[in-house]
C-alpha positions in Angstrom: 15.4 -11.7 -14.7 12.3 -13.3 -13.3 12.6 -17.1 -13.0 8.8 -17.5 -12.6 8.2 -15.6 -15.8 10.8 -17.7 -17.5 8.9 -20.8 -16.5 5.7 -19.2 -17.8 7.5 -18.8 -21.2 8.6 -22.5 -21.0 5.0 -23.5 -20.5 3.8 -21.4 -23.4 6.5 -23.0 -25.6 5.2 -26.4 -24.5 1.6 -25.5 -25.4 2.8 -24.4 -28.8 4.3 -27.8 -29.4 1.5 -30.0 -28.0 -1.5 -28.0 -29.5 -2.6 -27.3 -33.0 -3.1 -23.7 -34.4 -6.8 -23.7 -33.5 -6.3 -24.7 -29.9 -3.2 -22.5 -29.2 -5.4 -19.5 -29.7 -7.5 -20.6 -26.7 -4.5 -20.2 -24.3 -4.5 -16.9 -22.5 -1.0 -16.4 -21.2 -2.3 -14.1 -18.5 -4.0 -17.1 -16.9 -0.8 -19.0 -16.6 0.2 -19.1 -12.9 3.6 -20.3 -11.6 4.5 -20.2 -7.9 6.7 -21.9 -5.3 5.0 -25.1 -4.0 4.0 -25.2 -0.4 6.1 -28.4 0.1 9.7 -28.0 -0.9 9.8 -31.7 -1.7 7.6 -31.0 -4.7 10.3 -29.1 -6.4 11.0 -25.4 -7.1 7.9 -24.2 -9.0 4.4 -25.5 -9.4 1.6 -24.8 -11.8 -2.0 -25.8 -12.4 -2.2 -24.8 -16.1 -3.3 -28.2 -17.2 -6.4 -27.9 -15.0 -7.0 -24.3 -16.0 -7.1 -25.0 -19.7 -8.2 -28.7 -19.9 -12.0 -27.9 -20.2 -11.4 -25.3 -22.9 -9.3 -27.8 -24.8 -11.7 -30.7 -24.3 -9.0 -32.9 -22.7 -8.5 -34.5 -19.3 -6.3 -32.3 -17.0 -3.9 -35.1 -16.2 -3.5 -36.1 -19.9 -2.7 -32.5 -20.8 -0.3 -32.2 -17.9 1.6 -35.3 -19.1 2.0 -33.8 -22.6 3.3 -30.6 -21.2 5.7 -32.5 -18.9 7.1 -34.4 -21.8 8.0 -31.1 -23.5 9.4 -29.5 -20.4 11.6 -32.5 -19.7 13.6 -31.6 -22.9 14.5 -28.1 -21.5 18.1 -27.8 -20.3 17.0 -25.7 -17.3 14.7 -28.4 -16.0 16.1 -31.1 -13.8 12.9 -33.0 -12.9 9.3 -32.5 -13.9 6.4 -34.5 -12.6 2.6 -34.7 -12.7 0.9 -34.7 -9.3 -2.8 -35.4 -8.4 -5.4 -34.5 -11.0 -3.0 -32.5 -13.1 -0.6 -30.3 -11.1 2.8 -29.9 -12.6 5.8 -29.8 -10.3 9.2 -28.6 -11.7 12.7 -28.8 -10.2 15.2 -26.5 -12.0 19.0 -27.2 -12.3 21.2 -25.4 -9.8 22.8 -23.3 -12.5 19.5 -21.4 -12.9 19.8 -20.2 -9.3 23.4 -19.2 -9.6 22.6 -17.1 -12.7 19.8 -15.5 -10.7 22.1 -14.7 -7.8 24.6 -13.1 -10.3 21.7 -11.0 -11.8 20.7 -9.8 -8.3 24.3 -8.7 -7.6 24.6 -7.0 -10.9 21.2 -5.2 -10.6 21.7 -3.9 -7.0 18.6 -2.3 -5.4 17.0 -2.1 -8.8 16.4 -5.9 -8.7 12.7 -6.4 -8.8 11.9 -3.3 -10.8 9.8 -3.9 -13.9 7.9 -2.2 -16.7 4.6 -3.9 -15.7 2.8 -0.5 -15.7 4.3 0.5 -19.0 4.1 4.2 -18.0 0.4 4.1 -17.4 -1.0 7.1 -15.4 -2.6 6.1 -12.0 -4.0 8.4 -9.3 -3.8 7.4 -5.7 -5.8 9.5 -3.2 -5.0 8.8 0.4 -5.4 10.3 3.9 -7.8 13.1 2.8 -8.8 13.7 6.4 -11.2 16.6 7.1 -9.1 19.6 8.1 -10.8 19.9 11.5 -8.0 18.6 13.6 -4.5 17.2 13.6 -4.0 13.8 12.0 -4.4 11.1 14.6 -2.6 7.8 14.7 -5.3 5.9 12.9 -4.8 8.2 9.9 -1.2 7.0 9.8 -2.4 3.6 8.5 -4.1 5.0 5.4 -1.2 7.3 4.9 1.4 4.5 5.0 -0.7 2.1 2.9 -1.3 4.8 0.3 2.3 5.9 0.2 3.7 2.4 0.1 1.3 1.5 -2.7 2.5 4.6 -4.7 6.1 3.5 -4.3 5.3 0.0 -5.2 3.5 1.1 -8.4 6.4 3.4 -9.3 8.8 0.6 -9.0 6.8 -1.5 -11.4 6.6 1.2 -14.1 3.5 3.2 -13.4 3.4 7.0 -13.6 1.9 7.8 -10.2 0.1 10.9 -8.9 -0.2 11.1 -5.1 -3.2 13.2 -4.1 -4.9 14.6 -1.0 -8.5 15.8 -1.2 -9.2 18.7 1.2 -12.8 18.6 2.4 -12.9 22.4 3.0 -16.6 22.8 2.3 -19.7 22.0 4.2 -21.1 22.1 7.7 -18.0 20.6 9.4 -15.9 23.5 8.2 -18.5 26.0 9.4 -18.3 24.3 12.9 -14.5 24.5 12.7 -14.6 28.2 12.1 -17.1 28.7 14.9 -15.1 26.7 17.3 -11.9 28.6 16.5 -13.7 31.9 17.0 -14.8 30.8 20.5 -11.2 30.1 21.3 -10.3 33.5 19.9 -12.8 35.1 22.3 -11.4 33.1 25.1 -7.8 34.2 24.5 -9.0 37.8 24.3 -10.3 37.5 27.9 -13.9 36.3 27.7 -14.1 33.9 30.6 -17.7 32.9 29.9 -16.9 30.9 26.8 -18.3 27.3 26.8 -17.7 25.0 23.8 -21.2 23.8 22.7 -21.8 20.1 22.1 -21.1 19.2 18.5 -18.2 21.7 18.2 -14.5 20.9 18.3 -13.1 21.4 21.9 -9.5 20.3 21.1 -6.8 22.4 22.6 -5.1 22.6 19.1 -7.7 25.3 18.2 -6.2 27.5 20.9 -3.0 27.5 19.0 -4.8 28.6 15.8 -6.7 31.3 17.7 -3.5 32.6 19.3 -2.0 33.0 15.8 -5.0 35.0 14.7 -4.8 37.2 17.8 -1.1 37.7 17.0 -1.8 38.7 13.4 -5.1 40.6 13.7 -5.5 41.6 17.4 -9.2 41.9 18.4 -10.5 43.3 15.1 -12.8 40.3 14.5 -14.9 41.0 17.6 -16.6 43.9 15.9 -17.2 42.2 12.5 -20.5 40.6 11.4 -21.1 36.9 12.0 -20.9 36.3 8.2 -17.5 38.1 7.9 -15.9 36.5 10.8 -17.2 33.0 10.0 -15.7 33.2 6.5 -12.4 34.5 7.8 -12.1 31.9 10.6 -13.0 29.1 8.2 -10.2 30.1 5.9 -7.7 30.7 8.8 -8.5 27.4 10.4 -8.3 25.3 7.2 -5.1 26.9 6.1 -3.4 26.4 9.5 -4.7 22.9 9.9 -3.4 21.9 6.5 0.0 23.3 7.3 0.0 21.0 10.3 -1.3 18.1 8.2 1.6 18.6 5.7 4.1 18.7 8.5 2.7 15.5 10.0 2.8 13.7 6.7 6.4 14.9 6.1 7.4 13.4 9.5 6.2 10.1 8.1 8.3 10.6 4.9 5.2 11.4 2.8 5.0 14.2 0.2 1.9 14.6 -1.9 2.0 15.7 -5.5 -1.3 17.5 -5.4 -3.7 18.9 -2.7 -7.2 19.3 -4.3 -9.8 21.6 -2.7 -13.5 20.7 -2.5 -14.4 24.4 -2.1 -12.4 25.3 -5.3 -14.1 22.5 -7.2 -17.6 23.7 -6.2 -16.8 27.4 -7.0 -15.4 26.5 -10.4 -18.7 24.8 -11.4 -17.3 21.3 -11.2 -20.4 19.9 -9.5 -22.9 21.6 -11.9 -20.8 20.3 -14.8 -20.8 16.6 -13.8 -24.5 16.7 -12.9 -25.3 18.0 -16.3 -23.6 14.9 -17.7 -25.7 12.6 -15.5 -28.8 14.6 -16.5 -28.0 14.2 -20.2 -27.6 10.5 -19.7 -31.0 10.4 -17.9 -29.4 9.1 -14.7 -31.1 11.5 -12.3 -34.7 11.6 -11.2 -36.9 12.9 -8.4 -37.8 10.2 -5.9 -38.2 9.1 -2.3 -35.7 6.7 -0.7 -36.8 3.8 1.5 -36.0 4.0 5.2 -32.5 2.7 6.2 -32.4 -1.0 6.7 -32.1 -2.3 10.2 -32.7 0.0 13.2 -34.5 3.2 12.0 -33.3 6.6 13.0 -35.8 8.8 14.8 -34.4 11.7 12.6 -35.2 10.0 9.3 -38.0 11.7 7.3 -39.5 10.5 4.1 -39.0 13.3 1.5 -38.5 13.8 -2.2 -34.9 14.2 -3.3 -33.0 14.2 -6.5 -31.5 10.7 -6.9 -28.8 9.1 -9.0 -29.7 5.7 -10.6 -26.7 3.9 -9.1 -28.5 0.6 -9.1 -28.0 0.5 -12.9 -24.2 0.2 -12.1 -24.3 -2.5 -9.5 -25.2 -0.5 -6.3 -27.8 -1.7 -3.8 -30.0 1.3 -3.9 -30.2 4.6 -5.7 -28.4 7.5 -4.0 -29.4 11.1 -3.0 -27.4 13.7 -4.9 -29.3 16.8 -4.0 -31.2 17.7 -0.8 -34.7 19.1 -0.6 -33.3 22.5 0.1 -31.4 22.5 -3.1 -27.9 22.0 -1.6 -25.7 19.2 -2.9 -24.9 16.1 -0.9 -21.3 15.1 -0.2 -21.8 12.5 -2.8 -22.3 15.1 -5.5 -19.0 16.8 -4.7 -17.3 13.4 -4.7 -18.6 12.5 -8.1 -17.3 15.9 -9.4 -14.0 15.3 -7.8 -13.5 11.9 -9.4 -14.7 13.2 -12.8 -12.0 15.9 -12.4 -9.4 13.2 -12.0 -10.7 11.6 -15.1 -10.4 14.9 -17.1 -6.8 15.1 -15.9 -6.1 11.9 -17.7 -6.5 9.3 -15.0 -8.6 6.3 -16.1 -7.2 4.2 -13.2 -7.8 5.6 -9.7 -7.2 4.2 -6.3 -8.8 5.6 -3.1 -7.6 4.7 0.4 -10.5 5.2 2.9 -11.1 4.6 6.6 -13.2 1.9 8.1 -16.2 4.1 8.4 -16.5 4.6 4.7 -17.1 0.9 3.7 -20.7 1.5 2.8 -19.7 4.3 0.4 -17.7 2.1 -2.0 -20.4 0.8 -4.4 -22.0 4.1 -4.9 -18.7 5.8 -5.7 -17.7 3.1 -8.1 -21.1 3.3 -9.8 -20.8 7.1 -10.2 -17.3 6.8 -11.7 -18.6 4.2 -14.2 -21.5 6.5 -15.1 -19.7 9.8 -15.6 -16.7 8.3 -17.5 -18.9 6.0 -19.7 -17.1 3.0 -18.1 -13.7 4.2 -19.2 -12.3 4.8 -15.7 -11.8 2.2 -13.0 -11.9 3.0 -9.3 -10.4 0.6 -6.8 -11.1 1.4 -3.1 -9.0 0.1 -0.3 -10.6 0.2 3.2 -8.2 0.5 6.1 -9.7 -1.0 9.2 -9.2 0.6 12.6 -6.0 0.7 14.6 -6.1 -0.2 18.3 -3.5 2.0 20.0 -2.3 0.4 23.2 -0.2 1.9 25.9 0.7 -0.2 29.0 -1.7 -2.8 27.6 -4.6 -0.4 27.7 -6.4 1.1 24.8 -5.9 4.8 24.0 -9.1 6.6 22.9 -9.1 8.7 19.7 -11.8 11.3 19.0 -11.3 14.4 17.0 -14.3 16.1 18.6 -13.4 15.4 22.2 -9.8 16.3 21.7 -8.8 13.1 23.4 -6.6 11.3 20.8 -3.1 10.2 20.0 -1.6 12.3 17.1 0.8 11.2 14.4 3.2 13.6 15.9 2.9 11.8 19.3 3.7 8.4 17.7 6.5 9.6 15.5 8.1 11.3 18.5 7.7 8.1 20.6 8.9 5.4 18.1 10.1 7.0 14.8 8.6 7.0 11.3 10.2 3.7 10.2 8.6 1.7 13.0 5.2 3.2 12.2 5.5 2.5 8.5 6.5 -1.1 9.0 3.9 -1.9 11.7 1.1 -0.4 9.7 1.9 -3.0 6.9 2.0 -6.1 9.2 -1.7 -6.7 8.5 -3.7 -6.6 5.4 -5.4 -3.2 5.1 -8.9 -4.7 5.7 -7.9 -6.3 9.0 -8.0 -4.6 12.4 -4.4 -3.8 13.6 -3.0 -3.5 17.1 -0.2 -0.9 17.6 1.3 -1.7 21.0 3.8 1.0 22.0 5.6 -1.4 24.3 6.1 -4.1 21.7 7.2 -1.9 18.8 10.3 -0.7 20.6 11.5 -4.2 21.7 14.7 -5.5 20.2 13.5 -9.0 19.6 12.2 -11.3 16.9 8.7 -10.5 18.2 9.2 -7.0 16.8 9.0 -7.4 13.0 10.6 -4.1 12.0 13.6 -4.7 14.3 13.9 -8.3 13.0 14.1 -7.1 9.4 16.4 -4.1 10.2 18.6 -6.3 12.2 19.0 -8.7 9.3 20.2 -5.9 7.1 22.5 -4.5 9.7 24.0 -7.9 10.4 24.6 -8.4 6.6 26.4 -5.1 6.5 28.4 -6.0 9.6 29.6 -9.2 8.0 30.7 -7.4 4.9 32.5 -4.7 6.8 34.4 -7.0 9.0 35.0 -9.9 6.6 38.5 -11.3 6.9 39.3 -13.7 4.1 42.9 -14.5 3.2 44.1 -11.3 4.8 41.5 -9.3 2.9 39.4 -7.2 5.2 36.7 -4.7 4.4 33.9 -3.9 2.0 34.0 -5.6 -1.5 33.4 -3.8 -4.7 30.2 -4.7 -6.7 32.3 -6.2 -9.5 34.1 -8.5 -7.1 30.8 -10.0 -5.8 29.6 -10.7 -9.4 32.9 -12.3 -10.3 33.0 -14.8 -7.4 32.4 -18.5 -8.1 28.7 -18.7 -7.0 28.4 -22.4 -8.1 30.2 -23.3 -4.8 26.9 -22.5 -3.0 25.7 -26.0 -3.2 24.5 -26.6 0.4 20.7 -27.0 0.6 20.4 -24.1 3.0 22.3 -21.8 0.7 20.2 -22.8 -2.3 17.0 -22.3 -0.4 18.2 -18.8 0.5 18.9 -18.0 -3.1 15.4 -19.3 -4.1 13.8 -16.9 -1.5 15.7 -14.0 -3.0 14.7 -15.0 -6.5 11.1 -14.8 -5.5 11.3 -11.0 -5.0 10.3 -10.0 -8.5 7.3 -12.3 -8.4 6.3 -10.8 -5.0 6.5 -7.2 -6.1 4.6 -7.7 -9.3 1.9 -9.7 -7.5 1.6 -7.0 -4.9 1.4 -4.3 -7.6 -1.3 -6.1 -9.5 -3.4 -6.7 -6.4 -2.7 -3.2 -4.9 -1.5 -4.8 -1.7 1.7 -3.3 -0.3 1.5 -5.4 2.9 2.9 -8.3 0.8 6.2 -6.5 0.8 6.4 -6.4 4.6 5.4 -10.1 4.8 8.1 -11.1 2.3 10.8 -9.1 4.2 9.8 -10.8 7.4 10.1 -14.2 5.8 13.4 -13.2 4.2 14.8 -12.0 7.5 13.7 -15.1 9.3 15.5 -17.3 6.7 18.7 -15.3 7.0 18.7 -15.4 10.8 18.1 -19.1 10.6 21.1 -19.5 8.2 23.2 -17.4 10.5 22.3 -19.6 13.5 23.1 -22.8 11.6 26.5 -21.4 10.8 27.2 -20.9 14.5 26.3 -24.5 15.1 28.1 -26.0 12.1 31.5 -24.7 10.9 30.8 -25.9 7.4 28.0 -23.3 7.1 29.8 -20.3 8.4 30.0 -17.4 6.1 33.8 -17.2 6.5 35.4 -20.6 6.1 39.0 -20.9 7.2 41.4 -22.2 4.5 38.7 -21.8 1.8 38.9 -18.3 0.3 36.8 -19.1 -2.8 33.8 -20.5 -0.8 34.0 -17.6 1.7 33.9 -15.1 -1.2 30.9 -16.9 -2.7 29.1 -16.8 0.6 29.9 -13.1 1.0 28.3 -12.6 -2.4 25.1 -14.3 -1.0 25.2 -12.0 2.0 25.5 -9.0 -0.3 22.5 -10.2 -2.3 20.5 -10.6 0.9 21.3 -7.1 2.0 20.4 -5.7 -1.5 17.0 -7.3 -1.6 16.2 -6.3 2.0 17.2 -2.7 1.2 15.2 -2.8 -2.0 12.1 -4.0 -0.1 12.5 -1.4 2.6 12.9 1.3 0.0 9.5 0.3 -1.5 7.7 0.8 1.8 9.6 4.0 2.6 12.0 2.7 5.3 15.7 3.3 5.7 17.9 0.2 5.5 20.0 0.8 8.6 23.6 -0.4 8.4 24.0 -0.4 12.2 21.5 -0.6 15.0 21.9 1.2 18.3 20.4 -0.3 21.4 
């Protein structure tokens, strides 16, 4: 049950009655938008459909709005309908609609808000995909949480989701990783002259990998050729770093469905195959790129390269796909990787990238369009940087220097639930501050505590309810059978209306690929509940347990149960446990 969709159907029925057969075909139901008005005085739902379709129908918006209102006024679920301004339509629904909705929430449980929006469509979400050159740091947690919450959101709305991690285990950075680990290996075996060169990875985490290699193989690699030991240490390092990556993700409650290897893709001929497609489509040519815009790099040299005609697909400039020495660029591997996703049946793909990849979006979307003949769609979500603060001071993060805060550090300090919620308190393309001091406070300034406390408080009320000598938890059927029409106070009705907005929120978030909307909604819901609780402390008539009125008390306990269910449903979507008790 989705009241906002029900109103959309009402509007479509009204169009059917006020328009002729020719005009009704001009109405695209997907463009009908119904939402709560900003001002509660304007009613329960508002729509601008008259202004959206007026030009197409060659009629003044207000005149069309009046015709629609005349039809809506005949609907038994509509209490009042009015035209506002140039053609807005404001609708107030009868209270019985909200009571039915509350009953539906209680009957549905945590499944309330689930839908078949995706209709089983396959969708691939690639996230984290950090180079395996060091432990995941705290900033990676943002992309991990956004990606995982989005996956859960899409699954709740009926998509078949594949969660994927792309291992960048090819290229110069992996060579440097292997060389850096070998230096630590020599150091552990007693070479005191070792100095980590600039540009290598100096982090202490490589000592742990090197120690494992010594434990397994002793000093056998000291006598091997440079080529042999580099190959071995690359493999050792990537394997062990990925084991650590998987453990860190697991500590955040994240399990990937697939780990794809760049090295395996190249060795299997994936890059050659996809470039043959581009060649056949005459989308590759030999050319020279213009110098980078803005401040020129001293290292930039004008040279002929093999280029991809990405400007034909909306990119700013054509892009290099093969270097002068014949080696492929990272871009070539990335095209092959996305083509591999397409071959696996994914025509809809979502990538979650870090802030430093913003300039890479257009070229990747251009390439996906090119190699799939416009059949596949790539949506890229950029996660802006996270400022980690401790004692009010920033904490530096650099994988090369080894001076960074790891996911393991943060999970140990505050727990996974805090990390997951805080990472969704800003839209992904906004900079986020993660203050270690603030996130452990038990106050309304700490959003995760505020939401968890609302759920725990609901559970406490239900556990300890004493109504007419009946104490304890109520069965689901009892909540549904209570007389919900007794909830006539304006504060109670407003609370029900907020709960009823949940299906609309979750579908909107799924369509926009924006899981932060769930955290925003939960914060608003928790605030409304705490406000209702405080009003009950001030006014006996609004208390959840009313002396000498068992029926009203039961109805209000049903409302409490519904609030707990929706909070639990929302927390489940973003991968957070709905605590029934909070310990200080």
